[in-house]
Steps between C-alpha positions, in 0.01 A plus 500: 500500500639834404489806725233657279281190525548495876399864530200441268366175642657490848638208694160330537501401134792266549471417874428144603159444656321227690632147447800628308649611836689226687359605843135493391277316746182545303398415145227633275244232592536563873475879446176446308366277780586764760322770299199288427485371861224246433548348846453833675834486685644798679845636415628349822369154401654526157829610656505206737413255219775631270756583770506872396453829678146639527607822329613300198156356460342843538736647241406224254128572559551875452702448182812652656677169444463267206312774312600346164272199563 
């Protein structure tokens, strides 16, 4: 990526997202399940089930994390 392309499109256009990151603990299907929440679980229950922090679940629900899904 040239400097001009970087300034035009920004880093987000070439940044890795989601499962492309080695430290990812979620995947697209789990994110969709969390957002759909067919079982009616709370963020705390999801966090306990997936061994994540409650704020991570809240961020997924509010589209602050995994927004590309």
